[in-house]
C-alpha positions as CSV (number, residue, x, y, z in Angstrom):
1,M,-62.1,11.8,3.6
2,S,-62.3,15.5,4.2
3,G,-59.0,17.4,4.5
4,A,-60.7,19.4,7.3
5,L,-59.9,16.5,9.6
6,N,-56.4,17.8,9.6
7,N,-57.4,21.1,11.1
8,P,-55.7,21.7,14.5
9,V,-59.1,22.3,16.1
10,S,-60.8,19.0,15.4
11,K,-63.9,19.3,17.7
12,P,-66.3,22.1,18.5
13,R,-65.9,23.6,22.0
14,R,-68.5,22.5,24.5
15,Q,-69.6,25.7,26.2
16,L,-73.4,25.9,26.2
17,G,-75.8,24.7,29.0
18,F,-79.5,24.2,29.8
19,F,-80.4,27.9,29.8
20,D,-78.7,28.4,26.4
21,A,-80.5,25.3,25.0
22,T,-83.9,26.6,26.2
23,M,-83.3,30.1,24.8
24,I,-82.2,28.6,21.4
25,V,-85.3,26.4,21.3
26,M,-87.6,29.3,22.0
27,G,-85.6,31.6,19.7
28,G,-86.0,29.1,16.8
29,I,-89.8,29.2,17.1
30,V,-90.7,32.7,18.0
31,G,-90.3,35.1,15.1
32,S,-92.8,37.3,13.4
33,G,-95.4,34.6,12.8
34,I,-97.1,34.9,16.1
35,F,-97.8,38.6,15.6
36,I,-99.4,37.9,12.2
37,N,-100.7,34.4,11.9
38,P,-103.6,34.7,14.4
39,S,-105.5,36.7,11.8
40,V,-104.7,34.1,9.1
41,V,-106.1,31.4,11.3
42,A,-109.2,33.5,12.1
43,R,-110.0,33.8,8.3
44,H,-110.5,30.0,8.2
45,L,-112.1,29.5,11.6
46,H,-114.7,31.8,13.0
47,T,-115.2,31.0,16.7
48,S,-113.0,31.5,19.7
49,A,-113.1,27.8,20.6
50,L,-111.9,26.7,17.2
51,I,-109.2,29.4,16.9
52,L,-107.8,28.7,20.4
53,G,-108.3,24.9,19.8
54,V,-106.2,24.8,16.7
55,W,-103.4,26.7,18.4
56,L,-103.6,24.3,21.3
57,M,-103.5,21.4,18.8
58,G,-100.4,22.9,17.2
59,G,-98.7,23.3,20.5
60,A,-99.5,19.7,21.4
61,L,-98.0,18.6,18.1
62,A,-94.8,20.7,18.8
63,M,-94.6,19.0,22.2
64,L,-94.8,15.6,20.7
65,G,-91.9,16.6,18.4
66,A,-90.0,17.9,21.4
67,F,-90.4,14.6,23.1
68,I,-89.1,12.7,20.1
69,W,-86.1,15.0,19.5
70,A,-85.3,14.9,23.2
71,E,-84.8,11.1,22.9
72,L,-82.8,11.4,19.7
73,A,-80.6,14.0,21.3
74,T,-79.7,11.6,24.1
75,R,-79.0,8.9,21.7
76,L,-76.9,10.9,19.2
77,P,-75.4,14.0,21.0
78,G,-73.0,15.0,18.2
79,A,-72.8,18.1,16.0
80,G,-75.5,18.5,13.3
81,G,-78.4,17.2,15.3
82,Q,-81.2,16.3,12.8
83,Y,-78.7,15.7,10.1
84,L,-76.9,13.2,12.3
85,Y,-80.2,11.4,13.2
86,L,-81.1,10.9,9.5
87,R,-77.6,9.8,8.6
88,E,-77.5,7.1,11.3
89,A,-81.1,5.9,10.9
90,Y,-81.2,5.6,7.1
91,H,-78.3,6.5,4.8
92,P,-75.9,9.4,4.3
93,M,-77.8,10.4,1.2
94,V,-81.0,11.1,3.2
95,A,-79.0,13.3,5.6
96,F,-77.2,15.1,2.7
97,V,-80.5,15.9,0.9
98,Y,-81.8,17.3,4.1
99,G,-78.8,19.6,4.5
100,W,-79.0,20.5,0.8
101,V,-82.6,21.7,1.1
102,L,-81.7,23.4,4.4
103,L,-79.1,25.5,2.6
104,L,-81.1,26.2,-0.6
105,V,-84.6,26.6,0.7
106,T,-85.7,26.2,4.3
107,Q,-82.9,28.1,6.2
108,T,-81.4,30.7,3.9
109,G,-84.7,31.6,2.2
110,G,-86.4,31.9,5.6
111,M,-83.6,34.0,7.0
112,A,-83.8,36.4,4.1
113,A,-87.5,36.8,4.5
114,V,-87.2,37.4,8.3
115,A,-84.3,39.9,7.7
116,V,-86.5,41.9,5.2
117,T,-89.4,41.8,7.8
118,F,-87.0,43.2,10.4
119,A,-85.8,45.8,7.9
120,H,-89.4,47.0,7.2
121,Y,-90.1,47.6,10.9
122,Y,-86.7,49.1,11.5
123,R,-87.1,51.6,8.7
124,E,-90.6,52.5,9.8
125,L,-89.4,53.1,13.4
126,T,-86.2,55.0,12.6
127,G,-87.1,56.8,9.4
128,I,-83.8,55.7,7.9
129,G,-83.5,56.3,4.2
130,W,-82.0,52.9,3.3
131,S,-83.9,50.3,1.4
132,D,-85.3,47.2,3.1
133,S,-82.8,45.0,1.2
134,A,-79.8,47.1,2.4
135,I,-81.0,47.0,6.0
136,A,-81.6,43.3,5.8
137,A,-78.2,42.6,4.3
138,T,-76.6,44.7,7.0
139,A,-78.4,42.8,9.8
140,L,-77.5,39.4,8.2
141,L,-73.8,40.3,7.9
142,L,-73.6,41.8,11.4
143,L,-75.1,38.7,13.1
144,T,-72.9,36.5,10.9
145,A,-69.8,38.4,12.1
146,I,-70.9,38.1,15.8
147,N,-71.4,34.3,15.4
148,C,-67.9,33.9,14.0
149,F,-66.6,34.7,17.5
150,G,-68.0,31.4,18.7
151,A,-71.1,29.7,20.0
152,R,-70.9,31.5,23.3
153,A,-71.0,34.9,21.7
154,G,-73.8,33.9,19.4
155,S,-75.7,32.3,22.2
156,N,-75.4,35.3,24.5
157,V,-76.8,37.6,21.8
158,Q,-79.6,35.1,21.0
159,S,-80.5,34.7,24.7
160,A,-80.7,38.5,25.2
161,L,-82.9,38.9,22.2
162,M,-85.1,36.0,23.3
163,L,-85.6,37.5,26.7
164,M,-86.5,40.9,25.2
165,K,-89.1,39.4,22.8
166,T,-90.6,37.4,25.7
167,G,-91.0,40.7,27.5
168,A,-92.6,42.2,24.4
169,I,-95.1,39.3,24.2
170,A,-95.8,39.5,27.9
171,A,-96.5,43.3,27.6
172,L,-98.9,42.6,24.7
173,V,-100.8,40.0,26.7
174,L,-101.0,42.1,29.9
175,A,-102.1,45.2,28.0
176,G,-104.8,43.2,26.2
177,I,-106.1,41.6,29.4
178,F,-106.2,44.7,31.5
179,W,-106.9,47.6,29.1
180,G,-108.0,46.0,25.8
181,G,-111.6,45.4,26.7
182,G,-113.8,42.8,25.1
183,H,-114.7,39.2,26.1
184,V,-114.0,35.7,25.0
185,H,-117.3,34.0,24.2
186,A,-117.3,30.2,24.7
187,A,-120.3,29.7,22.3
188,P,-120.8,28.8,19.6
189,L,-118.2,26.1,19.6
190,L,-118.0,25.4,15.8
191,G,-120.1,28.1,14.2
192,R,-121.2,25.7,11.4
193,P,-122.4,22.1,11.1
194,V,-119.8,19.4,11.1
195,S,-118.9,18.7,7.5
196,F,-116.0,18.2,5.1
197,G,-115.9,21.9,4.7
198,L,-115.3,22.4,8.4
199,I,-112.6,19.7,8.4
200,G,-111.0,21.4,5.4
201,A,-111.0,24.8,7.2
202,I,-109.3,23.3,10.3
203,G,-106.7,21.7,8.0
204,A,-106.1,24.9,6.2
205,A,-105.8,26.8,9.6
206,T,-103.3,24.2,10.8
207,V,-100.7,25.1,8.2
208,P,-99.9,28.6,9.4
209,V,-100.1,27.4,13.0
210,A,-97.6,24.6,12.3
211,F,-95.4,27.1,10.5
212,A,-95.5,29.4,13.6
213,Y,-94.6,26.6,15.9
214,G,-91.7,25.3,13.7
215,G,-88.1,25.8,14.5
216,W,-87.6,24.0,17.8
217,Q,-85.7,21.2,16.0
218,T,-82.8,23.6,15.0
219,A,-81.5,23.6,18.6
220,S,-80.3,20.0,17.9
221,F,-77.8,21.4,15.4
222,V,-75.6,22.8,18.2
223,A,-75.5,19.7,20.3
224,G,-71.8,19.3,19.6
225,E,-71.2,22.6,21.5
226,M,-73.3,21.8,24.6
227,R,-71.5,20.7,27.7
228,D,-73.9,17.9,28.4
229,P,-76.2,17.6,25.3
230,R,-77.9,14.4,26.6
231,R,-79.2,16.3,29.6
232,D,-79.3,19.9,28.6
233,L,-80.6,19.6,25.1
234,S,-83.4,17.1,25.9
235,R,-84.5,19.3,28.8
236,G,-84.2,22.5,26.9
237,L,-86.3,21.1,24.1
238,I,-89.2,20.3,26.4
239,A,-88.9,23.5,28.5
240,G,-88.5,25.7,25.4
241,V,-91.5,24.3,23.5
242,A,-93.7,24.4,26.6
243,G,-92.7,28.0,27.2
244,V,-93.6,28.9,23.6
245,V,-97.0,27.1,23.8
246,L,-97.8,29.2,26.8
247,L,-96.8,32.4,25.0
248,Y,-98.7,31.6,21.9
249,L,-101.9,30.6,23.6
250,S,-101.8,33.8,25.7
251,V,-101.4,35.9,22.6
252,N,-104.3,34.3,20.8
253,F,-106.4,34.6,23.9
254,V,-106.0,38.4,24.0
255,C,-106.5,38.6,20.3
256,V,-109.9,37.0,20.3
257,K,-110.8,38.8,23.6
258,V,-109.9,42.3,22.4
259,L,-110.7,42.0,18.6
260,S,-113.3,39.2,18.5
261,P,-112.9,36.4,15.9
262,A,-114.5,38.6,13.2
263,G,-112.3,41.6,14.0
264,L,-109.2,39.3,14.2
265,A,-110.0,38.0,10.7
266,A,-110.4,41.5,9.4
267,T,-107.0,42.8,10.3
268,S,-103.6,41.9,8.9
269,T,-101.7,43.2,12.0
270,P,-103.5,41.7,15.0
271,A,-100.7,42.5,17.5
272,S,-100.7,46.2,16.6
273,A,-104.5,46.2,16.6
274,V,-104.6,44.8,20.2
275,M,-102.0,47.3,21.4
276,R,-103.8,50.2,19.7
277,A,-107.1,49.2,21.4
278,A,-105.3,49.0,24.8
279,L,-102.9,51.9,24.7
280,G,-103.5,53.9,21.6
281,S,-101.0,54.8,18.9
282,R,-98.1,54.7,21.3
283,G,-99.0,51.1,22.1
284,A,-98.9,50.2,18.4
285,Q,-95.5,51.8,18.1
286,W,-94.2,49.8,21.2
287,I,-95.3,46.5,19.7
288,A,-93.6,47.4,16.4
289,I,-90.4,47.6,18.4
290,G,-91.1,44.3,19.9
291,I,-91.7,42.7,16.5
292,A,-88.5,44.1,15.2
293,I,-86.6,42.6,18.2
294,S,-88.4,39.3,17.7
295,T,-87.5,39.0,14.0
296,L,-83.9,39.9,14.8
297,G,-83.7,37.3,17.5
298,F,-85.1,34.6,15.2
299,L,-82.5,35.6,12.6
300,S,-79.8,35.4,15.2
301,Q,-80.9,31.9,16.2
302,G,-80.8,30.7,12.6
303,I,-77.3,32.0,12.0
304,L,-76.1,30.3,15.2
305,T,-77.6,26.9,14.6
306,A,-77.8,25.9,10.9
307,P,-74.1,26.3,9.9
308,R,-73.4,23.3,12.1
309,V,-75.2,21.1,9.6
310,Y,-73.1,22.3,6.7
311,Y,-70.0,21.7,9.0
312,A,-71.2,18.1,9.7
313,M,-71.7,17.5,5.9
314,A,-68.2,18.7,5.2
315,R,-66.7,16.5,8.0
316,D,-68.5,13.5,6.3
317,G,-66.7,14.4,3.1
318,L,-70.0,15.4,1.4
319,F,-69.3,19.1,1.0
320,F,-66.3,21.4,0.3
321,E,-63.7,20.4,2.9
322,W,-63.1,24.0,3.9
323,V,-66.7,24.3,5.1
324,G,-65.7,21.8,7.8
325,R,-62.9,23.8,9.2
326,L,-63.1,25.3,12.7
327,S,-61.5,28.5,13.9
328,A,-58.4,27.8,16.0
329,R,-59.3,30.8,18.2
330,T,-63.0,30.4,18.7
331,G,-63.7,26.8,17.8
332,A,-66.6,28.0,15.6
333,P,-67.3,26.7,12.0
334,V,-66.5,30.1,10.6
335,V,-66.5,29.2,6.9
336,A,-69.9,27.5,7.3
337,I,-71.3,30.5,9.1
338,V,-70.0,32.9,6.5
339,L,-71.3,30.7,3.6
340,Q,-74.8,30.8,5.0
341,G,-74.7,34.5,5.8
342,V,-73.6,35.4,2.3
343,F,-76.1,33.1,0.7
344,A,-79.0,34.6,2.7
345,T,-77.7,38.1,2.0
346,V,-77.7,37.5,-1.8
347,I,-81.3,36.1,-1.6
348,A,-82.4,39.2,0.4
349,L,-80.8,41.6,-2.0
350,L,-82.3,39.8,-5.0
351,G,-85.7,39.7,-3.4
352,K,-86.3,36.0,-4.2
353,Y,-87.2,35.0,-0.6
354,E,-91.0,35.0,-1.2
355,Q,-90.7,32.4,-3.9
356,I,-88.5,30.3,-1.8
357,L,-90.8,30.4,1.2
358,N,-93.6,29.1,-0.9
359,Y,-91.7,25.8,-1.3
360,E,-90.8,25.5,2.4
361,V,-93.6,24.0,4.4
362,S,-94.1,20.7,2.6
363,V,-90.4,20.0,2.3
364,D,-89.9,20.9,6.0
365,F,-92.6,18.5,7.2
366,I,-91.3,15.7,5.1
367,S,-88.0,15.9,7.0
368,F,-89.9,16.1,10.3
369,A,-91.8,12.9,9.5
370,L,-88.6,11.0,8.4
371,T,-86.7,12.2,11.5
372,A,-89.5,11.1,13.9
373,A,-89.7,7.7,12.1
374,S,-86.0,7.3,12.8
375,L,-86.9,6.7,16.5
376,F,-88.6,3.4,15.4
377,V,-85.3,2.5,13.6
378,F,-83.1,3.2,16.7
379,R,-85.4,1.4,19.1
380,S,-85.6,-1.6,16.8
381,R,-81.8,-1.7,16.5
382,E,-81.6,-1.4,20.3
383,R,-83.8,-4.4,20.8
384,S,-81.8,-6.5,18.4
385,Q,-78.3,-5.6,19.8
386,P,-76.6,-7.4,22.7
387,M,-76.5,-5.4,25.9
388,D,-72.8,-4.6,25.6
389,Q,-72.9,-3.4,22.0
390,A,-73.7,0.1,20.6
391,V,-75.9,0.5,17.6
392,S,-73.1,2.5,16.0
393,Q,-70.2,4.6,17.2
394,A,-72.5,7.7,17.3
395,V,-75.4,6.1,19.1
396,V,-75.4,5.7,22.9
397,P,-75.6,2.1,24.0
398,R,-78.8,1.3,25.8
399,H,-77.1,0.0,28.9
400,L,-75.8,3.5,29.5
401,S,-77.9,5.7,31.8
402,G,-79.2,9.1,30.7
403,I,-81.3,8.1,27.6
404,Y,-84.6,10.1,27.7
405,R,-87.6,8.0,26.6
406,A,-90.3,9.8,24.6
407,P,-93.5,9.3,26.6
408,G,-96.2,7.3,24.8
409,H,-94.0,5.9,22.1
410,P,-94.9,4.3,19.7
411,Y,-98.4,5.9,19.7
412,T,-97.3,9.5,20.2
413,T,-94.5,9.2,17.7
414,G,-96.9,7.6,15.2
415,L,-99.4,10.4,15.8
416,F,-96.7,13.0,15.2
417,I,-95.7,11.3,11.9
418,F,-99.4,11.1,10.8
419,A,-99.9,14.8,11.6
420,C,-96.8,15.8,9.6
421,A,-98.1,13.7,6.7
422,A,-101.5,15.5,6.9
423,I,-99.8,18.9,6.9
424,V,-97.8,17.9,3.8
425,A,-101.1,16.7,2.1
426,S,-102.8,20.0,3.0
427,T,-100.0,22.1,1.5
428,W,-100.0,20.0,-1.6
429,A,-103.8,20.4,-1.9
430,A,-103.6,24.2,-1.3
431,S,-100.5,24.9,-3.5
432,P,-99.7,21.9,-5.7
433,L,-97.3,23.9,-8.0
434,N,-95.2,25.2,-5.1
435,S,-95.1,21.8,-3.5
436,V,-93.9,20.2,-6.7
437,I,-91.1,22.8,-7.1
438,G,-90.1,22.2,-3.5
439,F,-90.0,18.5,-4.0
440,G,-88.1,19.0,-7.2
441,I,-85.4,21.0,-5.3
442,L,-85.2,18.2,-2.8
443,L,-84.6,15.6,-5.6
444,T,-81.8,17.7,-7.0
445,G,-79.8,16.8,-3.9
446,I,-79.5,13.2,-5.0
447,P,-77.1,13.7,-8.0
448,V,-75.2,16.2,-5.9
449,Y,-74.8,13.6,-3.2
450,L,-73.6,11.0,-5.7
451,Y,-71.0,13.4,-6.9
452,W,-69.7,14.2,-3.5
453,S,-69.7,10.6,-2.3
454,R,-67.7,9.5,-5.3
455,R,-65.3,12.4,-4.8
456,S,-64.9,11.5,-1.1
457,K,-64.0,7.9,-1.9
458,T,-61.5,9.1,-4.6
459,C,-59.8,11.4,-2.1
460,A,-59.8,8.8,0.7
């Protein structure tokens, strides 16, 4: 097995609590999407009821996911989170492929894109003469360095940025309500007859909404560094997602109120348009600062959480053993953090993040569906095991107290899986070539896994 097991620091330091978990959950969701995607949704749906309804539906889907992940977190409270759930439910290969795609597509590509978005706003606000790529690389490397000082340092920065962007969103909502003008019209509800075209439009609008709500699952990656992950992570997941749903619905309410559905569809910068209507050009500048902070906070959260997956892969002997080493001073997986930071920086400098993001949504929701389905696996094993036996060394025995139970299972879990499958189908229908490429990248993880698993057995 991995030589990293001989490292003097063999386990991550447990130093995060409920507040940290909640901030990490919210920080993994709220990036730049909520400031942009309302207009994307309005181009598909043309009434206030439908626009707000699809955001409410997306929030309900995210809450279902939070319920599922909360139960999984109490069953398997170790480092790696979702990687661990997939490994224990199915096979190490499934977990490895998930981590492989996380490194190549969903995490590093997304981080590069968010870093460039931050760079764009930062350059516009400060007038600095650097290129977007240079600013993005600097931000990535700076946050990478901060997180090398440990989970507490990374979480403190992440929490501060999350509180700041919550304040920015609250300012946007209050300005829109009190000074933005306009009205929310309840009628018409649909704006067109019920038809396959309407259903298709709702499906197309669901994709950017689902993308904007994504990211809550990454909090599970740092379960190994929480003082009581069974309690704090499960509660943080539910509290964090609920908080984001409230923020998102409030933002969309003021967008349709101030701009109207037609005006919302006509702009590509809805948050700036609302603030400009409420407070003039100074308001637009303030929200630009808020967006810059929001993107930086989202970036900070990704650098804090995802390296724990690569660390877990290495500890399983499925990646370079040095990726699984912990710092003797901070207890952080420094090599994994640096690996991700360098990878994302290279993508940002090369400008390849847009292509990578095109492959992300379908692959991401395949992993969501598989992870949610793992709850059926664990509950089935639980029923088949004697009371005094654990499902595996990593799974909490059912006779132990503290296991959170996802409400409404199996119906709510089945609904979440069905919704994920529908989103995957929508992305394949809308962009078949990108979906095929994304699935192809996923499949490349299989031969890589076979290589590492054979190598691990040889070294054992």
